[in-house]
MDAnalysis code that builds the backbone (N, CA, C; Angstrom):
import MDAnalysis as mda
import numpy as np

u = mda.Universe.empty(648, n_residues=216, atom_resindex=np.repeat(np.arange(216), 3), trajectory=True)
u.add_TopologyAttr("name", ["N", "CA", "C"] * 216)
u.add_TopologyAttr("resid", np.arange(1, 217))
u.add_TopologyAttr("resname", ["UNK", "UNK", "UNK", "UNK", "UNK", "UNK", "UNK", "UNK", "UNK", "UNK", "UNK", "UNK", "UNK", "UNK", "UNK", "UNK", "UNK", "UNK", "UNK", "UNK", "UNK", "UNK", "UNK", "UNK", "UNK", "UNK", "UNK", "UNK", "UNK", "UNK", "UNK", "UNK", "UNK", "UNK", "UNK", "UNK", "UNK", "UNK", "UNK", "UNK", "UNK", "UNK", "UNK", "UNK", "UNK", "UNK", "UNK", "UNK", "UNK", "UNK", "UNK", "UNK", "UNK", "UNK", "UNK", "UNK", "UNK", "UNK", "UNK", "UNK", "UNK", "UNK", "UNK", "UNK", "UNK", "UNK", "UNK", "UNK", "UNK", "UNK", "UNK", "UNK", "UNK", "UNK", "UNK", "UNK", "UNK", "UNK", "UNK", "UNK", "UNK", "UNK", "UNK", "UNK", "UNK", "UNK", "UNK", "UNK", "UNK", "UNK", "UNK", "UNK", "UNK", "UNK", "UNK", "UNK", "UNK", "UNK", "UNK", "UNK", "UNK", "UNK", "UNK", "UNK", "UNK", "UNK", "UNK", "UNK", "UNK", "UNK", "UNK", "UNK", "UNK", "UNK", "UNK", "UNK", "UNK", "UNK", "UNK", "UNK", "UNK", "UNK", "UNK", "UNK", "UNK", "UNK", "UNK", "UNK", "UNK", "UNK", "UNK", "UNK", "UNK", "UNK", "UNK", "UNK", "UNK", "UNK", "UNK", "UNK", "UNK", "UNK", "UNK", "UNK", "UNK", "UNK", "UNK", "UNK", "UNK", "UNK", "UNK", "UNK", "UNK", "UNK", "UNK", "UNK", "UNK", "UNK", "UNK", "UNK", "UNK", "UNK", "UNK", "UNK", "UNK", "UNK", "UNK", "UNK", "UNK", "UNK", "UNK", "UNK", "UNK", "UNK", "UNK", "UNK", "UNK", "UNK", "UNK", "UNK", "UNK", "UNK", "UNK", "UNK", "UNK", "UNK", "UNK", "UNK", "UNK", "UNK", "UNK", "UNK", "UNK", "UNK", "UNK", "UNK", "UNK", "UNK", "UNK", "UNK", "UNK", "UNK", "UNK", "UNK", "UNK", "UNK", "UNK", "UNK", "UNK", "UNK", "UNK", "UNK", "UNK", "UNK", "UNK", "UNK"])
u.atoms.positions = np.array([
    [-9.704, -1.098, 20.299],
    [-9.670, -1.309, 18.851],
    [-11.079, -1.639, 18.356],
    [-11.479, -1.047, 17.243],
    [-12.801, -1.328, 16.709],
    [-12.866, -2.759, 16.170],
    [-14.071, -3.251, 16.023],
    [-14.267, -4.593, 15.500],
    [-13.911, -4.631, 14.019],
    [-13.197, -5.666, 13.563],
    [-12.854, -5.749, 12.140],
    [-14.094, -5.835, 11.258],
    [-13.989, -5.236, 10.110],
    [-15.050, -5.308, 9.102],
    [-15.100, -6.706, 8.495],
    [-13.914, -7.350, 8.430],
    [-13.790, -8.660, 7.792],
    [-12.508, -9.305, 8.306],
    [-12.510, -10.640, 8.449],
    [-11.327, -11.359, 8.912],
    [-11.110, -12.633, 8.110],
    [-9.847, -13.022, 7.981],
    [-9.473, -14.334, 7.483],
    [-8.549, -14.960, 8.525],
    [-8.005, -16.132, 8.230],
    [-7.056, -16.747, 9.151],
    [-5.774, -15.928, 9.265],
    [-5.478, -15.148, 8.228],
    [-4.243, -14.387, 8.205],
    [-4.418, -12.894, 8.480],
    [-5.588, -12.359, 8.194],
    [-5.681, -10.909, 8.224],
    [-6.971, -10.335, 8.765],
    [-6.912, -9.003, 8.975],
    [-8.072, -8.255, 9.443],
    [-8.208, -6.981, 8.622],
    [-9.430, -6.704, 8.208],
    [-9.756, -5.482, 7.491],
    [-10.580, -4.577, 8.401],
    [-10.112, -3.321, 8.561],
    [-10.833, -2.343, 9.373],
    [-11.385, -1.242, 8.479],
    [-12.625, -0.875, 8.725],
    [-13.268, 0.224, 8.009],
    [-13.227, 1.454, 8.900],
    [-12.488, 2.479, 8.459],
    [-12.414, 3.687, 9.257],
    [-11.254, 4.562, 8.846],
    [-11.010, 5.600, 9.641],
    [-9.918, 6.532, 9.390],
    [-8.594, 5.890, 9.801],
    [-7.657, 5.799, 8.857],
    [-6.421, 5.071, 9.138],
    [-5.584, 5.726, 10.239],
    [-5.605, 7.045, 10.339],
    [-4.807, 7.714, 11.365],
    [-5.315, 7.328, 12.752],
    [-6.631, 7.364, 12.935],
    [-7.218, 7.000, 14.224],
    [-6.911, 5.551, 14.591],
    [-6.999, 4.663, 13.600],
    [-6.775, 3.235, 13.876],
    [-5.296, 2.943, 14.105],
    [-4.414, 3.566, 13.328],
    [-2.978, 3.339, 13.528],
    [-2.531, 3.774, 14.915],
    [-3.140, 4.812, 15.456],
    [-2.773, 5.301, 16.792],
    [-3.050, 4.259, 17.877],
    [-3.907, 3.287, 17.575],
    [-4.239, 2.245, 18.544],
    [-3.305, 1.037, 18.461],
    [-2.423, 1.012, 17.463],
    [-1.496, -0.107, 17.297],
    [-0.206, 0.151, 18.055],
    [0.429, -0.921, 18.523],
    [1.636, -0.804, 19.335],
    [2.840, -0.395, 18.490],
    [3.749, 0.351, 19.095],
    [4.969, 0.788, 18.433],
    [5.800, -0.397, 17.966],
    [6.281, -0.322, 16.723],
    [7.106, -1.355, 16.078],
    [6.440, -2.732, 16.098],
    [5.119, -2.744, 16.038],
    [4.385, -4.015, 16.015],
    [4.193, -4.546, 14.600],
    [4.572, -3.761, 13.585],
    [4.363, -4.117, 12.186],
    [5.715, -4.340, 11.515],
    [5.846, -5.427, 10.778],
    [7.104, -5.696, 10.076],
    [7.249, -4.844, 8.824],
    [6.142, -4.624, 8.116],
    [6.198, -3.849, 6.876],
    [4.906, -3.076, 6.678],
    [5.024, -1.801, 6.354],
    [3.894, -1.050, 5.794],
    [4.119, -0.982, 4.294],
    [3.202, -1.539, 3.546],
    [3.208, -1.418, 2.085],
    [1.873, -0.812, 1.690],
    [1.918, 0.346, 1.052],
    [0.666, 1.039, 0.775],
    [0.819, 1.957, -0.427],
    [-0.286, 2.505, -0.868],
    [-0.329, 3.415, -2.013],
    [-1.272, 4.556, -1.661],
    [-0.764, 5.584, -0.962],
    [-1.642, 6.680, -0.520],
    [-2.203, 7.456, -1.703],
    [-3.249, 8.251, -1.486],
    [-3.736, 9.160, -2.534],
    [-2.606, 10.059, -3.031],
    [-2.664, 10.447, -4.298],
    [-1.573, 11.184, -4.930],
    [-1.760, 12.701, -4.920],
    [-2.945, 13.174, -4.579],
    [-3.183, 14.614, -4.620],
    [-3.285, 15.146, -6.030],
    [-3.876, 14.348, -6.915],
    [-3.966, 14.742, -8.337],
    [-5.418, 14.753, -8.826],
    [-6.352, 14.864, -7.888],
    [-7.780, 14.967, -8.216],
    [-8.370, 13.714, -8.849],
    [-7.875, 12.544, -8.430],
    [-8.544, 11.309, -8.820],
    [-9.896, 11.235, -8.093],
    [-10.824, 10.501, -8.675],
    [-12.186, 10.440, -8.128],
    [-12.326, 9.246, -7.189],
    [-11.935, 9.449, -5.927],
    [-12.146, 8.427, -4.902],
    [-13.581, 8.490, -4.387],
    [-13.970, 7.436, -3.693],
    [-15.338, 7.319, -3.209],
    [-15.660, 8.337, -2.119],
    [-14.768, 8.458, -1.122],
    [-15.071, 9.307, 0.032],
    [-13.991, 10.345, 0.325],
    [-12.905, 10.361, -0.426],
    [-11.776, 11.246, -0.147],
    [-11.614, 12.272, -1.261],
    [-11.387, 13.533, -0.890],
    [-11.140, 14.599, -1.854],
    [-9.645, 14.650, -2.156],
    [-9.265, 14.234, -3.351],
    [-7.861, 14.024, -3.707],
    [-7.192, 15.307, -4.200],
    [-7.239, 16.349, -3.389],
    [-6.609, 17.616, -3.756],
    [-5.155, 17.623, -3.292],
    [-4.357, 18.512, -3.878],
    [-2.957, 18.618, -3.481],
    [-2.838, 19.089, -2.032],
    [-3.668, 20.032, -1.621],
    [-3.641, 20.504, -0.234],
    [-3.932, 19.368, 0.742],
    [-4.909, 18.544, 0.406],
    [-5.243, 17.420, 1.272],
    [-4.109, 16.410, 1.349],
    [-3.373, 16.257, 0.235],
    [-2.239, 15.324, 0.254],
    [-1.205, 15.758, 1.283],
    [-0.848, 17.037, 1.310],
    [0.151, 17.511, 2.262],
    [-0.326, 17.322, 3.708],
    [-1.588, 17.579, 3.961],
    [-2.134, 17.375, 5.308],
    [-2.090, 15.893, 5.693],
    [-2.442, 15.038, 4.718],
    [-2.453, 13.603, 4.976],
    [-1.046, 13.080, 5.212],
    [-0.085, 13.531, 4.409],
    [1.302, 13.094, 4.557],
    [1.836, 13.445, 5.945],
    [1.559, 14.658, 6.395],
    [2.015, 15.080, 7.712],
    [1.361, 14.262, 8.829],
    [0.157, 13.761, 8.572],
    [-0.546, 12.969, 9.585],
    [-0.075, 11.520, 9.616],
    [0.187, 10.933, 8.433],
    [0.502, 9.505, 8.455],
    [1.989, 9.191, 8.661],
    [2.890, 10.080, 8.289],
    [4.309, 9.748, 8.395],
    [4.769, 9.473, 9.829],
    [4.376, 10.258, 10.830],
    [4.789, 9.918, 12.202],
    [4.305, 8.532, 12.632],
    [3.116, 8.147, 12.178],
    [2.592, 6.827, 12.522],
    [3.362, 5.725, 11.790],
    [3.702, 5.956, 10.521],
    [4.487, 4.977, 9.766],
    [5.817, 4.712, 10.470],
    [6.507, 5.797, 10.843],
    [7.821, 5.667, 11.463],
    [7.732, 5.024, 12.843],
    [6.649, 5.270, 13.549],
    [6.467, 4.685, 14.881],
    [6.123, 3.210, 14.822],
    [5.260, 2.844, 13.886],
    [4.683, 1.500, 13.880],
    [5.550, 0.438, 13.219],
    [6.184, 0.798, 12.099],
    [6.752, -0.226, 11.227],
    [8.272, -0.277, 11.278],
    [8.794, -1.489, 11.168],
    [10.233, -1.659, 11.020],
    [10.684, -1.213, 9.627],
    [9.768, -1.305, 8.673],
    [10.071, -0.909, 7.300],
    [8.790, -0.422, 6.632],
    [8.887, 0.635, 5.821],
    [7.735, 1.164, 5.079],
    [8.131, 1.390, 3.632],
    [7.229, 1.028, 2.715],
    [7.459, 1.220, 1.285],
    [6.190, 1.789, 0.667],
    [6.325, 2.907, -0.060],
    [5.165, 3.458, -0.761],
    [5.632, 4.427, -1.845],
    [4.790, 4.698, -2.846],
    [5.176, 5.588, -3.945],
    [5.391, 7.024, -3.493],
    [6.139, 7.774, -4.306],
    [6.423, 9.171, -3.993],
    [5.211, 10.071, -4.179],
    [4.228, 9.612, -4.924],
    [3.036, 10.433, -5.157],
    [3.398, 11.733, -5.881],
    [4.011, 11.634, -7.021],
    [4.470, 12.711, -7.907],
    [5.935, 13.083, -7.630],
    [6.716, 13.137, -8.709],
    [8.128, 13.484, -8.621],
    [8.325, 14.870, -8.007],
    [7.443, 15.805, -8.326],
    [7.631, 17.177, -7.843],
    [7.536, 17.296, -6.331],
    [7.000, 16.270, -5.660],
    [6.908, 16.303, -4.204],
    [8.195, 15.835, -3.527],
    [9.155, 15.347, -4.303],
    [10.385, 14.813, -3.718],
    [11.147, 15.835, -2.869],
    [11.339, 17.087, -3.315],
    [12.054, 18.044, -2.457],
    [11.372, 18.236, -1.096],
    [10.041, 18.309, -1.110],
    [9.293, 18.449, 0.147],
    [9.504, 17.224, 1.033],
    [9.397, 16.028, 0.438],
    [9.557, 14.795, 1.206],
    [10.948, 14.725, 1.826],
    [11.976, 15.053, 1.046],
    [13.347, 14.993, 1.559],
    [13.606, 16.046, 2.628],
    [12.902, 17.159, 2.560],
    [13.095, 18.195, 3.574],
    [12.417, 17.852, 4.894],
    [11.348, 17.065, 4.824],
    [10.568, 16.738, 6.022],
    [10.883, 15.347, 6.562],
    [10.840, 14.351, 5.701],
    [11.045, 12.960, 6.099],
    [11.906, 12.267, 5.046],
    [13.227, 12.507, 5.035],
    [14.081, 11.904, 4.008],
    [14.075, 10.378, 4.094],
    [13.842, 9.694, 2.990],
    [13.810, 8.228, 3.003],
    [15.209, 7.650, 3.175],
    [15.260, 6.395, 3.603],
    [16.532, 5.697, 3.745],
    [16.997, 5.086, 2.430],
    [16.063, 4.933, 1.490],
    [16.390, 4.212, 0.249],
    [15.304, 4.506, -0.775],
    [15.604, 4.258, -2.025],
    [14.616, 4.328, -3.099],
    [14.645, 3.038, -3.900],
    [13.480, 2.595, -4.342],
    [13.360, 1.459, -5.261],
    [12.711, 1.960, -6.542],
    [13.293, 1.615, -7.676],
    [12.737, 2.007, -8.967],
    [11.805, 0.912, -9.475],
    [10.547, 1.246, -9.587],
    [9.562, 0.323, -10.177],
    [9.406, 0.681, -11.654],
    [9.922, -0.194, -12.521],
    [9.771, -0.007, -13.959],
    [8.510, -0.738, -14.400],
    [7.563, -0.005, -14.951],
    [6.262, -0.583, -15.274],
    [5.963, -0.608, -16.762],
    [6.908, -0.122, -17.589],
    [6.603, -0.021, -19.005],
    [5.625, 1.124, -19.233],
    [5.336, 1.402, -20.454],
    [4.449, 2.525, -20.741],
    [3.022, 2.230, -20.291],
    [2.449, 3.081, -19.422],
    [1.072, 2.871, -18.978],
    [0.047, 3.306, -20.014],
    [0.517, 3.912, -21.112],
    [-0.408, 4.277, -22.194],
    [-0.970, 5.673, -22.109],
    [-0.532, 6.465, -21.127],
    [-1.005, 7.840, -21.055],
    [0.182, 8.765, -20.790],
    [0.095, 9.988, -21.270],
    [1.184, 10.933, -21.182],
    [1.363, 11.455, -19.764],
    [2.604, 11.745, -19.428],
    [2.932, 12.417, -18.181],
    [3.390, 13.836, -18.517],
    [4.287, 14.410, -17.697],
    [4.643, 15.819, -17.860],
    [5.270, 16.118, -19.222],
    [6.306, 15.373, -19.618],
    [6.928, 15.599, -20.933],
    [6.877, 14.375, -21.828],
    [6.299, 13.303, -21.364],
    [6.234, 12.079, -22.166],
    [5.578, 10.969, -21.373],
    [5.961, 9.739, -21.663],
    [5.370, 8.587, -20.983],
    [6.127, 8.298, -19.690],
    [5.387, 8.098, -18.629],
    [5.959, 7.823, -17.314],
    [6.135, 6.316, -17.155],
    [7.326, 5.807, -17.533],
    [7.561, 4.361, -17.581],
    [8.075, 3.780, -16.267],
    [8.439, 4.625, -15.314],
    [8.931, 4.107, -14.034],
    [8.457, 5.027, -12.918],
    [8.556, 4.501, -11.698],
    [8.087, 5.258, -10.543],
    [8.976, 4.956, -9.346],
    [9.467, 5.980, -8.634],
    [10.272, 5.722, -7.440],
    [9.399, 5.370, -6.240],
    [9.835, 4.391, -5.474],
    [9.174, 4.009, -4.236],
    [10.058, 4.431, -3.067],
    [9.462, 5.072, -2.078],
    [10.185, 5.505, -0.885],
    [10.317, 4.342, 0.092],
    [11.488, 4.221, 0.694],
    [11.729, 3.158, 1.671],
    [12.248, 3.774, 2.967],
    [11.600, 3.407, 4.073],
    [12.011, 3.866, 5.401],
    [12.296, 2.646, 6.274],
    [13.464, 2.628, 6.914],
    [13.801, 1.525, 7.798],
    [14.143, 0.260, 7.045],
    [14.283, -0.831, 7.782],
    [14.543, -2.143, 7.169],
    [14.211, -3.232, 8.180],
    [13.927, -4.406, 7.673],
    [13.712, -5.572, 8.515],
    [15.015, -6.339, 8.665],
    [15.078, -7.189, 9.668],
    [16.277, -8.001, 9.877],
    [16.492, -8.934, 8.695],
    [17.689, -8.896, 8.141],
    [18.035, -9.828, 7.073],
    [17.470, -9.504, 5.717],
    [16.849, -8.324, 5.560],
    [16.278, -7.961, 4.267],
    [17.391, -7.619, 3.281],
    [17.416, -8.302, 2.155],
    [18.332, -7.991, 1.061],
    [17.488, -7.858, -0.198],
    [17.414, -6.663, -0.739],
    [16.548, -6.401, -1.881],
    [17.312, -5.669, -2.970],
    [16.877, -5.836, -4.191],
    [17.365, -5.006, -5.283],
    [16.597, -3.684, -5.271],
    [17.201, -2.664, -5.863],
    [16.549, -1.352, -5.888],
    [15.856, -1.090, -7.220],
    [15.553, -2.158, -7.953],
    [14.897, -2.033, -9.257],
    [14.092, -3.300, -9.503],
    [12.873, -3.159, -10.003],
    [12.130, -4.340, -10.450],
    [11.155, -3.942, -11.551],
    [10.791, -4.938, -12.337],
    [9.873, -4.724, -13.456],
    [8.565, -5.439, -13.177],
    [7.493, -4.716, -13.295],
    [6.165, -5.306, -13.137],
    [5.172, -4.438, -13.888],
    [4.505, -5.022, -14.869],
    [3.515, -4.265, -15.623],
    [2.273, -4.015, -14.784],
    [1.594, -2.941, -15.110],
    [0.301, -2.692, -14.491],
    [-0.707, -3.699, -15.031],
    [-1.767, -3.944, -14.267],
    [-2.797, -4.897, -14.675],
    [-4.106, -4.164, -14.930],
    [-5.135, -4.925, -15.286],
    [-6.450, -4.346, -15.532],
    [-6.975, -3.609, -14.313],
    [-7.665, -2.537, -14.548],
    [-8.161, -1.696, -13.467],
    [-9.395, -2.285, -12.798],
    [-9.435, -2.214, -11.462],
    [-10.664, -2.491, -10.722],
    [-11.608, -1.329, -11.004],
    [-12.727, -1.608, -11.617],
    [-13.574, -0.561, -12.180],
    [-14.074, 0.449, -11.145],
    [-14.180, 0.061, -9.882],
    [-14.740, 0.965, -8.883],
    [-13.670, 1.599, -8.012],
    [-12.397, 1.435, -8.371],
    [-11.323, 2.129, -7.667],
    [-10.439, 2.809, -8.700],
    [-10.089, 4.098, -8.499],
    [-9.411, 4.860, -9.559],
    [-7.942, 4.540, -9.755],
    [-7.278, 3.921, -8.761],
    [-5.824, 3.750, -8.891],
    [-5.333, 2.488, -8.180],
    [-5.796, 1.295, -8.592],
    [-5.347, 0.072, -7.931],
    [-3.953, -0.335, -8.393],
    [-3.196, -0.960, -7.520],
    [-1.897, -1.517, -7.874],
    [-2.051, -2.989, -8.251],
    [-1.069, -3.493, -8.975],
    [-1.051, -4.887, -9.397],
    [-0.724, -5.809, -8.226],
    [-1.349, -6.985, -8.182],
    [-1.009, -7.982, -7.166],
    [0.440, -8.423, -7.336],
    [0.912, -8.506, -8.572],
    [2.314, -8.864, -8.820],
    [3.251, -7.828, -8.204],
    [2.869, -6.564, -8.297],
    [3.647, -5.474, -7.694],
    [3.775, -5.689, -6.190],
    [2.651, -5.945, -5.530],
    [2.659, -6.129, -4.079],
    [3.404, -7.402, -3.681],
    [3.230, -8.474, -4.442],
    [3.900, -9.737, -4.124],
    [5.415, -9.597, -4.211],
    [5.902, -8.900, -5.239],
    [7.356, -8.750, -5.391],
    [7.941, -8.065, -4.158],
    [7.313, -7.016, -3.697],
    [7.821, -6.259, -2.560],
    [7.663, -7.013, -1.240],
    [6.495, -7.595, -1.024],
    [6.242, -8.313, 0.234],
    [7.146, -9.527, 0.370],
    [7.316, -10.262, -0.718],
    [8.129, -11.482, -0.685],
    [9.572, -11.190, -0.325],
    [10.074, -10.016, -0.730],
    [11.474, -9.672, -0.493],
    [11.685, -8.878, 0.795],
    [10.646, -8.227, 1.278],
    [10.787, -7.389, 2.469],
    [10.346, -8.084, 3.752],
    [9.696, -9.238, 3.648],
    [9.201, -9.939, 4.838],
    [9.440, -11.438, 4.716],
    [9.242, -12.118, 5.835],
    [9.301, -13.572, 5.875],
    [7.900, -14.107, 6.155],
    [7.708, -15.376, 5.833],
    [6.395, -16.000, 6.050],
    [5.970, -15.837, 7.505],
    [4.707, -15.412, 7.693],
    [4.163, -15.243, 9.032],
    [4.324, -13.852, 9.608],
    [5.144, -12.998, 8.972],
    [5.301, -11.645, 9.477],
    [4.092, -10.791, 9.127],
    [4.008, -9.612, 9.742],
    [2.806, -8.778, 9.664],
    [3.005, -7.586, 8.730],
    [2.080, -7.435, 7.780],
    [2.087, -6.337, 6.811],
    [0.857, -5.470, 7.056],
    [1.060, -4.156, 7.072],
    [-0.038, -3.205, 7.245],
    [-0.194, -2.369, 5.983],
    [-1.433, -2.230, 5.524],
    [-1.750, -1.283, 4.448],
    [-2.857, -0.366, 4.950],
    [-2.515, 0.864, 5.335],
    [-3.520, 1.787, 5.877],
    [-4.383, 2.461, 4.820],
    [-4.027, 2.289, 3.535],
    [-4.843, 2.790, 2.425],
    [-5.142, 1.595, 1.519],
    [-5.910, 0.657, 2.030],
    [-6.044, -0.649, 1.383],
    [-6.732, -0.596, 0.024],
    [-7.627, 0.374, -0.165],
    [-8.294, 0.483, -1.465],
    [-9.083, -0.771, -1.805],
    [-8.825, -1.330, -2.982],
    [-9.574, -2.507, -3.432],
    [-8.954, -3.819, -2.962],
    [-7.914, -3.750, -2.111],
    [-7.442, -4.950, -1.428],
    [-6.217, -5.640, -1.985],
    [-5.447, -4.986, -2.833],
    [-4.303, -5.637, -3.472],
    [-3.291, -6.176, -2.460],
    [-2.936, -5.383, -1.457],
    [-1.957, -5.839, -0.464],
    [-2.480, -7.047, 0.304],
    [-3.753, -7.043, 0.647],
    [-4.344, -8.175, 1.362],
    [-4.293, -9.440, 0.516],
    [-4.637, -9.330, -0.759],
    [-4.588, -10.480, -1.665],
    [-3.174, -11.039, -1.734],
    [-2.177, -10.151, -1.891],
    [-0.783, -10.590, -1.977],
    [-0.352, -11.302, -0.701],
    [-0.741, -10.770, 0.450],
    [-0.398, -11.410, 1.724],
    [-1.045, -12.785, 1.853],
    [-2.300, -12.883, 1.438],
    [-2.992, -14.174, 1.494],
    [-2.305, -15.211, 0.601],
    [-1.750, -14.778, -0.505],
    [-1.061, -15.690, -1.428],
    [0.310, -16.111, -0.913],
    [0.928, -15.252, -0.085],
    [2.297, -15.482, 0.360],
    [2.411, -15.980, 1.797],
    [1.301, -16.099, 2.491],
    [1.348, -16.571, 3.870],
    [1.852, -15.540, 4.860],
    [1.541, -14.270, 4.600],
    [1.870, -13.201, 5.534],
    [0.606, -12.754, 6.266],
    [0.746, -12.431, 7.535],
    [-0.360, -11.831, 8.260],
    [-0.533, -10.397, 7.785],
    [-1.744, -9.888, 7.866],
    [-1.974, -8.537, 7.361],
    [-3.049, -7.799, 8.140],
    [-2.913, -6.480, 8.127],
    [-3.947, -5.565, 8.604],
    [-4.201, -4.573, 7.482],
    [-5.450, -4.414, 7.110],
    [-5.819, -3.431, 6.105],
    [-6.793, -2.424, 6.695],
    [-6.630, -1.156, 6.333],
    [-7.541, -0.102, 6.790],
    [-8.036, 0.647, 5.566],
    [-9.333, 0.864, 5.511],
    [-9.914, 1.549, 4.348],
    [-11.067, 2.439, 4.798],
    [-11.023, 3.698, 4.342],
    [-12.032, 4.682, 4.718],
    [-13.370, 4.432, 4.045],
    [-13.348, 3.925, 2.813],
    [-14.570, 3.729, 2.037],
    [-15.168, 2.344, 2.277],
    [-16.418, 2.303, 2.668],
    [-17.071, 1.006, 2.853],
    [-17.271, 0.303, 1.517],
    [-17.449, 1.065, 0.447],
    [-17.585, 0.482, -0.876],
    [-16.309, -0.274, -1.256],
    [-15.144, 0.338, -1.023],
    [-13.878, -0.329, -1.334],
    [-13.629, -1.513, -0.407],
    [-14.085, -1.426, 0.844],
    [-14.012, -2.583, 1.746],
    [-14.762, -3.770, 1.146],
    [-15.929, -3.494, 0.587],
    [-16.720, -4.550, -0.034],
    [-16.015, -5.166, -1.227],
    [-15.334, -4.330, -2.016],
    [-14.568, -4.845, -3.162],
    [-13.464, -5.773, -2.672],
    [-12.762, -5.365, -1.626],
    [-11.688, -6.179, -1.068],
    [-12.197, -7.541, -0.608],
    [-13.294, -7.543, 0.128],
    [-13.876, -8.801, 0.612],
    [-14.249, -9.706, -0.561],
    [-14.884, -9.134, -1.564],
    [-15.286, -9.926, -2.731],
    [-14.074, -10.535, -3.429],
    [-13.008, -9.755, -3.577],
    [-11.815, -10.262, -4.250],
    [-11.172, -11.408, -3.468],
    [-11.083, -11.273, -2.145],
    [-10.504, -12.345, -1.333],
    [-11.353, -13.598, -1.413],
    [-12.662, -13.436, -1.322],
    [-13.547, -14.599, -1.379],
    [-13.486, -15.271, -2.737],
    [-13.380, -14.489, -3.819],
    [-13.255, -15.066, -5.158],
    [-11.959, -15.852, -5.298],
    [-10.851, -15.298, -4.772],
    [-9.567, -16.002, -4.835],
    [-9.616, -17.294, -4.021],
    [-10.290, -17.247, -2.871],
    [-10.398, -18.430, -2.024],
    [-11.183, -19.540, -2.712],
    [-12.260, -19.164, -3.393],
    [-13.075, -20.154, -4.104],
    [-12.280, -20.862, -5.199],
    [-11.321, -20.130, -5.774],
    [-10.502, -20.695, -6.841],
    [-9.272, -21.428, -6.296],
    [-9.136, -21.472, -4.969],
    [-8.017, -22.185, -4.342],
    [-6.669, -21.550, -4.577],
    [-6.631, -20.220, -4.691],
    [-5.381, -19.532, -5.032],
    [-4.699, -18.889, -3.832],
    [-5.224, -19.096, -2.634],
    [-4.662, -18.435, -1.474],
    [-3.850, -19.398, -0.616],
    [-2.948, -18.847, 0.169],
    [-2.012, -19.634, 0.962],
    [-2.717, -20.597, 1.898],
    [-3.723, -20.106, 2.629],
    [-4.357, -20.951, 3.629],
    [-5.218, -22.045, 3.025],
    [-5.482, -21.958, 1.749],
    [-6.248, -23.009, 1.105],
    [-5.378, -24.233, 0.814],
])
């Protein structure tokens, strides 16, 4: 295993290709994968070309690792039109509806006020609702598609217990790591962009200085 880019008492951040790093982790060693992969809609990421073709290649590469590593995985569908493909290749065990209110920009025929989350597997004793409301928050200026910490906290709090391990192989600006630090969950984050790794470290250190993290 490569040396972590950054560590806390609860978590480790790795800078590198998530597929290569996930292959080094033990089978079923992760309680939850919570992540937000690229959508294949030409967003401007730092080091990744967000084309639709690349999305299909990436999906085929990460899904076997998700199913091998985690007792439970939760992540967005990455466009409604991809649902038939997803169900034909890797049908989910469940769906969760994330109602986010109007994000302020048009979708295919109107405003996209909700988003389905794919769920694979389950943890022992997990009892969750299949619907939750969480508004989007202010954007991290150097990442094109960050998720809200409230979004990650709602899912992590209900899908895991304190001390369990959460993996985010597309960590981005660090939302999953922040949520884990606030909730007392162990975490592993993997991020291809060193710039986004730096954003994640800065955010964790800022939260720690303000005394907002679990270990504080």
